[in-house]
C-alpha positions as CSV (number, residue, x, y, z in Angstrom):
1,M,-10.2,-19.8,-14.4
2,R,-12.2,-17.0,-12.7
3,L,-11.9,-13.2,-13.7
4,L,-11.0,-11.3,-10.5
5,E,-12.5,-8.0,-9.9
6,G,-10.8,-4.8,-8.7
7,G,-7.8,-3.0,-10.1
8,R,-6.3,-4.0,-13.7
9,T,-9.8,-5.0,-15.2
10,G,-10.2,-8.3,-17.2
11,Q,-6.4,-9.0,-16.7
12,I,-6.6,-10.9,-13.2
13,W,-7.7,-14.6,-12.7
14,R,-7.8,-17.1,-10.2
15,D,-6.9,-20.6,-11.5
16,G,-7.9,-22.9,-7.8
17,D,-5.2,-21.8,-5.5
18,A,-3.3,-19.8,-8.0
19,V,-3.6,-15.9,-9.5
20,I,-2.7,-15.4,-12.5
21,R,-1.5,-11.3,-13.2
22,P,0.4,-9.1,-15.6
23,S,4.4,-9.7,-14.9
24,G,6.9,-6.1,-15.5
25,E,10.6,-6.2,-15.3
26,W,10.2,-6.0,-11.5
27,T,8.7,-9.0,-11.0
28,P,11.7,-11.2,-10.5
29,T,12.8,-8.7,-7.8
30,A,9.3,-9.1,-6.1
31,H,9.2,-13.1,-6.8
32,R,13.0,-12.6,-4.7
33,F,11.4,-10.8,-2.3
34,L,8.3,-12.9,-1.5
35,R,10.6,-15.6,-1.1
36,H,12.5,-13.7,1.6
37,L,9.2,-13.0,3.5
38,R,8.3,-16.8,3.6
39,S,12.0,-17.6,4.7
40,K,11.2,-15.1,7.7
41,G,7.9,-17.1,8.8
42,F,5.5,-14.0,7.2
43,L,3.1,-16.2,5.4
44,A,0.5,-13.3,4.9
45,A,1.6,-12.4,1.7
46,P,1.4,-14.3,-1.8
47,E,3.7,-17.6,-2.6
48,P,5.7,-16.8,-5.8
49,I,5.1,-19.8,-8.1
50,R,6.2,-18.7,-11.4
51,I,7.0,-15.9,-14.1
52,T,5.7,-17.3,-17.5
53,G,7.5,-16.5,-20.7
54,E,4.0,-14.7,-21.8
55,G,4.2,-11.5,-19.7
56,Q,2.4,-12.7,-16.6
57,E,3.2,-14.3,-13.5
58,V,1.9,-16.7,-11.0
59,V,1.4,-16.9,-7.0
60,G,-0.3,-18.0,-4.5
61,Y,-4.2,-17.0,-3.9
62,V,-4.6,-14.9,-0.5
63,G,-7.6,-15.9,1.2
64,G,-9.8,-13.2,2.5
65,R,-12.1,-10.4,1.4
66,V,-10.6,-7.5,-0.2
67,C,-12.8,-4.0,0.3
68,E,-11.8,-0.2,-0.6
69,D,-15.1,1.0,1.0
70,L,-14.2,2.2,4.8
71,G,-17.6,3.0,5.5
72,D,-18.3,-1.0,5.4
73,P,-18.6,-2.2,9.2
74,L,-16.1,-4.6,8.5
75,V,-13.4,-2.7,6.6
76,G,-13.6,0.5,8.8
77,S,-14.1,-0.8,12.1
78,E,-11.3,-0.2,14.6
79,R,-10.3,-3.4,15.3
80,M,-9.6,-4.1,11.5
81,L,-7.8,-0.4,12.0
82,I,-5.4,-2.1,14.7
83,S,-5.0,-5.3,12.7
84,A,-4.1,-3.5,9.6
85,A,-1.3,-1.2,11.5
86,R,0.2,-4.7,13.2
87,L,0.1,-6.5,9.7
88,L,2.2,-3.4,8.0
89,R,4.8,-3.6,11.4
90,D,5.4,-7.0,11.1
91,F,5.8,-7.0,7.1
92,H,8.3,-4.6,7.5
93,T,9.8,-6.2,10.2
94,A,10.0,-9.6,7.9
95,S,11.6,-7.3,5.1
96,Q,14.7,-6.6,6.7
97,G,17.9,-8.3,5.5
98,F,16.3,-8.4,2.1
99,L,18.1,-5.7,0.5
100,E,21.6,-6.9,2.1
101,S,21.0,-10.4,1.2
102,D,19.5,-10.5,-2.5
103,D,22.6,-10.8,-5.0
104,A,20.6,-10.3,-8.1
105,A,20.1,-7.4,-9.8
106,Q,17.4,-5.5,-7.9
107,I,14.7,-3.7,-10.4
108,W,11.8,-1.8,-8.6
109,M,8.7,-0.3,-10.3
110,L,9.3,2.7,-7.9
111,P,12.4,4.3,-7.0
112,A,13.9,3.3,-3.8
113,R,14.3,6.2,-1.1
114,E,16.7,6.8,1.6
115,P,17.3,6.1,4.0
116,R,16.8,2.2,2.7
117,E,15.5,1.2,6.4
118,V,13.3,-1.5,4.9
119,V,11.2,-3.1,1.7
120,C,8.0,-0.8,1.6
121,H,4.6,-2.2,-0.1
122,G,4.6,0.9,-1.7
123,D,0.5,0.7,-1.7
124,Y,-0.5,-0.4,1.5
125,A,-4.2,0.5,1.4
126,P,-7.6,-1.4,2.1
127,Y,-7.9,-2.4,-1.7
128,N,-4.6,-4.8,-1.4
129,V,-5.2,-6.1,2.1
130,A,-7.3,-9.3,2.7
131,T,-9.5,-9.3,5.2
132,I,-11.5,-12.1,7.7
133,D,-14.1,-10.8,9.9
134,H,-12.5,-7.9,11.7
135,E,-8.6,-8.5,10.8
136,A,-6.4,-7.9,8.1
137,V,-4.5,-11.4,7.3
138,G,-3.1,-10.9,4.2
139,I,-1.4,-8.6,1.9
140,I,-1.5,-8.5,-2.3
141,D,-0.3,-6.8,-5.3
142,F,3.8,-6.2,-4.5
143,D,4.4,-4.2,-7.9
144,T,4.9,-1.2,-5.8
145,A,7.4,-2.8,-3.5
146,H,10.8,-0.9,-2.9
147,P,13.4,0.1,-0.9
148,A,12.2,3.5,1.8
149,P,12.1,4.5,5.2
150,R,9.3,2.8,7.2
151,L,8.1,6.3,7.4
152,W,7.2,6.4,3.8
153,D,5.2,3.4,3.8
154,L,3.3,4.2,7.3
155,A,2.4,7.8,5.5
156,Y,0.9,6.3,2.6
157,A,-1.0,3.8,5.0
158,V,-2.0,6.1,7.5
159,Y,-3.3,8.5,4.3
160,R,-5.3,5.5,3.2
161,W,-6.7,4.1,6.3
162,A,-8.1,7.1,8.4
163,P,-8.5,8.3,5.5
164,L,-6.9,11.6,5.4
165,S,-9.0,13.0,2.6
166,D,-11.4,15.9,2.2
167,P,-14.8,14.7,3.7
168,A,-16.8,17.2,1.1
169,N,-15.6,14.0,-1.0
170,L,-18.8,12.0,-0.8
171,A,-16.7,8.8,-1.2
172,V,-14.9,9.6,2.4
173,A,-17.0,7.8,5.2
174,F,-15.4,10.1,8.0
175,D,-15.4,13.2,9.4
176,F,-11.8,15.2,9.8
177,Y,-11.9,14.3,13.7
178,E,-12.8,10.9,13.1
179,Q,-10.3,11.0,10.3
180,L,-7.4,12.2,13.4
181,R,-8.5,9.7,15.8
182,R,-8.2,6.8,13.3
183,A,-4.7,8.2,12.6
184,G,-3.6,8.0,15.9
185,I,-4.9,4.5,16.3
186,F,-2.9,3.3,13.5
187,C,0.1,5.0,14.4
188,T,0.0,3.5,18.1
189,A,-0.8,-0.2,16.8
190,Y,2.3,0.2,14.7
191,G,4.3,1.1,17.3
192,A,5.3,5.0,15.7
193,T,7.8,6.6,17.8
194,V,7.3,10.3,19.0
195,E,9.4,11.3,16.0
196,E,7.8,9.4,13.1
197,R,4.7,11.0,14.3
198,R,5.9,14.4,14.1
199,Q,7.1,14.2,10.9
200,L,3.9,12.0,9.6
201,P,2.0,15.3,8.1
202,E,5.2,16.1,6.3
203,M,6.0,13.0,4.7
204,I,2.3,12.1,3.5
205,C,2.4,15.1,1.5
206,N,5.7,14.2,0.0
207,R,4.2,10.9,-0.3
208,L,1.5,11.8,-2.2
209,Q,3.5,14.3,-4.3
210,A,5.9,11.6,-5.4
211,L,3.1,9.5,-6.7
212,I,1.7,12.4,-8.3
213,D,4.9,13.1,-10.3
214,F,5.1,9.1,-11.0
215,M,2.0,8.8,-12.3
216,L,2.0,11.9,-14.2
217,G,5.5,10.3,-15.9
218,S,4.2,7.2,-17.0
219,A,1.3,8.8,-18.6
220,A,3.4,10.9,-20.2
221,A,5.7,8.1,-21.6
222,G,2.7,6.1,-22.6
223,D,1.6,4.0,-19.8
224,E,-2.5,3.4,-20.9
225,T,-3.0,2.4,-16.8
226,F,-1.9,5.7,-15.9
227,A,-2.8,7.5,-18.5
228,E,-6.4,6.4,-17.6
229,D,-5.6,6.8,-13.8
230,V,-4.9,10.9,-14.7
231,E,-8.1,11.1,-17.7
232,A,-10.1,9.9,-14.3
233,G,-8.9,12.7,-11.9
234,D,-6.7,10.7,-9.7
235,A,-3.6,13.0,-9.6
236,R,-6.2,15.8,-9.1
237,L,-7.7,14.1,-5.9
238,Y,-4.0,13.5,-4.5
239,L,-3.4,17.0,-5.0
240,N,-6.5,18.0,-3.1
241,D,-5.7,15.6,-0.6
242,I,-2.1,17.5,-0.4
243,G,-3.6,20.7,0.4
244,Y,-6.1,19.4,2.8
245,I,-3.6,17.6,5.1
246,A,-1.2,21.2,4.7
247,E,-4.2,23.2,6.1
248,H,-4.7,20.4,9.1
249,R,-1.1,20.0,9.7
250,D,-0.6,21.5,13.2
251,Q,-4.0,19.6,14.1
252,L,-2.8,15.9,12.6
253,R,0.3,16.4,14.2
254,K,-1.1,17.3,17.7
255,A,-3.8,14.7,17.6
256,L,-0.9,12.2,16.5
257,S,1.5,13.0,19.8
């Protein structure tokens, strides 16, 4: 077995064509959902294999390169941006029907949001998208999947892929005007409607606030992973980005429309 780098350091392993990772009470629902995706012909998500009695799940390995750095010429390219948006759209389309057809108890890590249009991925960011050359080819880590409007997922995806973070942060690869351009490209490739584009800035802020609330609540309840994230300043970063987006809300809305 080989230890995989990335989130949950030291807890995710690859064994041939399988990945072994921690499971949660939501994992049975996630596995049924992954089987639904495959039944719809969507093969860009992991194949669910089994859930062990030792607090682990086993899923198929999704080939490709995962990278968080949008300054990387491959990950940050316009071609990659377009393919990532189209992959998200195809995923949302394939997710439809699961909520109505699944007759077992549905447990999700994140709370459902109304209207329950699709099953959202919940964390559609570069670090959860497998790529080959300049194309997004796969999606990993379905722990945060949950029912919500498709705009809820699109908002977080645009936030991550533009990305809509203050360029004063040295980790941000693009200036404000390039962020606006990339946000527009993502929305167009996804097929966002005029009304969805109009609502997007506010929805991004709402999505980030929900993430902050969940992080702080989980940390207060004793979840070590979220406690470490809060200690590292992630909640403060999201708060700063809410302020950044709110400050430029009108420009963003104009650019998207």
